[in-house]
N, C-alpha and C positions, 0 to 999 in steps of 0.2 A: 886857731885851727878849725876848719869847717867840719861839720858833722856830715856823715854820708847821707845822701838823699834817698829816700824811699823810692824805688823804681816806679811805683804807681803815681808818684807826685811829680815826676819829671815832665816838664812842659805844661804843667797845669795852668799857667797863666795864659796859654793859647786856647784852652778849652772853652767852648761856648756852652754854658749850662742852660737847661730847659726853661728856667725861670728868668733868664736874662731879658730885660726889656727890649734890647735891640734885636734879639732873636725873634721875639714876638712881632716886632715891626717888620722884620725881614720876611717872616712867614706870611704876613698880610700882603706884602709886595709880591711874593711868589704866587699866592692865591690869585691876585689880580692878573699876573702874567699868564697863569694857566687859563683863566677865564678868557683873556684876550685871545690866546691861541685857539681856544675852543670855538670861538666865533670867526677868527681870522682865517684859519686854514680852510674851512668849507667855503667862506666867501672868496678867498683867493683862488681856489681851485674851480669852484662852481659858477661864480658870478663874474668876478673881475678878470679872470684869466691873466693876472699879473699887470693889468692896466694901471692900477693905482701905484703899484711899486715902481713901474717904469716912468710914469709921468708926474708923480708927486714926490718930491725929494723928502718932505717931512715924513711921509709914510715909510719910506725906505730907512730913514734915520731911526724912526721909532722901532722898526723891526730889528735893526742892529743893536739898539740899546736893550731890547728885550732879550736878544740872544746873549748879550754880555751878562745880563742878570742871571740867566740860566747857567751860563758858564761859571760865574762866581759861585752860585749856589752848589754846583757840582763839587767844587773844591772846599766849600765851607762845611760840607757834610763830613769831611775828614776830621773836623774839630768839634762836632756837636755831641755832647754827652747824651746818654740815653739810659733808659731804665730797662733792666733785664726782666725775664719772666717772673722773678721773685720780687720785683719792685725796687731792687737796689740800683742806685745811681752808678753808672759805669762812666768814669771820667779818664781812664787810662787811654792816652792817645793811640797806643799800640792796639788795644782792644777795639777802640772806635774804628780805626782804619781797617783792621782785619775784618770786622763785621760788615762794614760798608762795601768792601770789595767782594767778599764772599756772598753777600746778598744778591749781587748782580746789578744792583741799582746804579753803581758807579758807571758801568758801561752803557746802560740805558740813558742815564743823565748826560753822559759825555756825548753820545750820539745825538740826543735831543738838543744839545746846545750848539751843534754844528750849524754855522750860518748859511744854510742852503739858499735862503732868499737872496743873500748877497751875491752868491755865485750865479744864480738865475738872473739877477739884475744885470750883472756884468756881462754875462753871455748874451742876454737879450739886447743890451745896448750895442754890443759888438755886432750882432747880426743886423740890427737896424741900420747902423752906420755902413756896414758892408753892402746891404741892399741899396741904400741911398747912393753909395759910391758906384755900384753896378749900374744903377739907373742913370746916373750922371754920365757914365762912360757910353751907354747906349745912345743917350741924347747927343753927346759930342760926336759920336760916329755918324749919326744921321745927318748932322749939320755939315759934316765934311763932304759927304757924297752928294 
């Protein structure tokens, strides 16, 4: 016969504790992604105007991978134990999730992980192809007359 499980211990195998080695590695990856975006966004808006995203596939792929990293991090936060104001370790999944959503960071992170550059890329590609098609039509019409 199984003993009843303490409600705070349910799902504990899914909790990511603060001293977890992989959590530290993930945090370093996130810091690098944040630094990348700190330089990428001003460069993209102010200097390249999307040129690199449109004409260098590796640049677009890297941006998609970075968006995936942010997306994964958004949902990993639902499993990350934390310390409360008294220094106690909180590892109840219910408490972790409630705190994350109430803090407002979930919605900010979810919005930040939205792959806007992918949509801009697809729209720009479409517009370039459309413009090329229109130019081809104009040239074809000139040759007919």
